[in-house]
Each structure stands twice: as structure tokens, then as C-alpha cells.
N, C-alpha and C positions, 0 to 999 in steps of 0.2 A: 665663285658662283653663288647666286642668290639662294637664301635658305628656302625650304619647300613652301613655308607660309607665303612668300612672296609669289610664287607660281599660283596658289590657290586665289591670291587676292586678285592676280592678273586674269585669270579664269573668270572670275566673279565680274570683274569690270568688262571683260569680252561679252559676257553673257547680256549685260546691259546696254552695249552699243545699239544705236539705230542702224537700220541697214544702210543709210547713207554714210554712215562712219565706217563700215566694214573694209571697202576698198583703200582707204588710207590706212587703216590698221593692218591690212594684209600686205600693204607696201613696206611699212615699218617692220613687220615681221620677216619679210624676205632681206631686208637689209642684214638683220641680226643673223639670220641663217647664212648669208653669205658670208659676213665677218667670222662666224663660226667655222665654216669651213675652210676659209682661207687660213685661219689659225691652225687647223688641225693638219692641213696640207703643207704647211710653211711654205708658200708659193715663193718668198723671196730666197728661199735656201736652194731651191730646185733651179731657179732661172739663172744662177751664177754660172758663167761659162768659165771653163779652166782656160789657162793661157795656153797660147799655141806652144806645143812641144812639151806641155807638162801633162802628167797621166791625170785620168779623171779621178774624182774622190774616191779614196778606199781601193785604189787600184794600184799595181807595182807593175813596172816593166818588167820582162822576163830576166834581165841581168840582175836587176835589184831583188827579185824573187829568189834568184839562185844565190846571190850574196846572203839574204836574209836568212835562208834555211840551210845553206851549206849544200844543196843539191846541185848535181851537175847542171848547166844550164840546157844542154843537149837533152838531158834526163827530161826536165820541164818542157822544153819545146816538142819533143816527141810526144809526151803525154797529152799536150794541147792538140797536136795534129791529130791523134788518135781519138780525141773525143773523150780522154779519160779525166783531163783536167779542164774544167770550163774556161774558155778565155773570152776577152773582148777585144775585137778587131775595128779599130777606128784608122780608116786609110791603110796606109802599110805597117802601121803599129800595132803590136799585140801586146795586151795586158792580161793580167790575172788578178781578180778580185782577191782581197786578202781574206775574206771568209772562206772562199773556194778553195785558195791555197791551204788554209789551214785545215779544211774538212779533207782535202785530198791526202795531207800528210797524215793525219789522224787515222784514216782509214787504212793506212799502211803501216801503222805502229805494231810491232811485235806483241803478241798476247802471251808470249811465253812467260812462266813464273820465274 
């Protein structure tokens, strides 16, 4: 990130531009803006498609979720069917996001001393 002084210098140079130079300057600014947005959104990471048959990133199959938590798979499936446990449906496959599973389990923790 450029130091604040460089922005002030750029602003001063922009004020000195002639009206004919403004369209080119705006074009350059749009390129910088697009580059910054692309960096922020990490487009490359979002466009990677998982291999066929593999779970989406940060998702678990129901059998894997049951194995990981020690909770009966039928309990997890029923919670998903009732809408108590948010699930992701892709084709005939059902997945649960890791963070959704963690929140669901945490909400059921005993508060007893």
C-alpha cells in the first residue's frame, strides 16, 4: 500500500491534468480498481471446480460428519430433513458445512455445571 503522501501527490497531479488527459487517466484508474477488486474477491479461488464425486470445500458428507462427531448418521440426516441442521444439496448428494455442523453441535451442548 502506498504511503498517504503518495496519494496526495497523485491528487495534485490529477488536478493539473488537462481535460484531454482525463479520459486516459480514468481508464488507468478503472484498471487499478478492477485489479483491487479481483484481489479482494480472489476470483481464482472461487472458480476452482471440485472433482466429480468430491465434497465442496469446507463441506462434509453425512457419513463423514457422523464419523467426525460421533453422532449417529440417522440423527444428522433427520436434523437436516427437519431444517434444524443446514445442509447443501448437490444432485442427490447431501453435504453439511463444517461451520454449520459446529454451530449445531455447540447449540446442543449441555449448560449444566
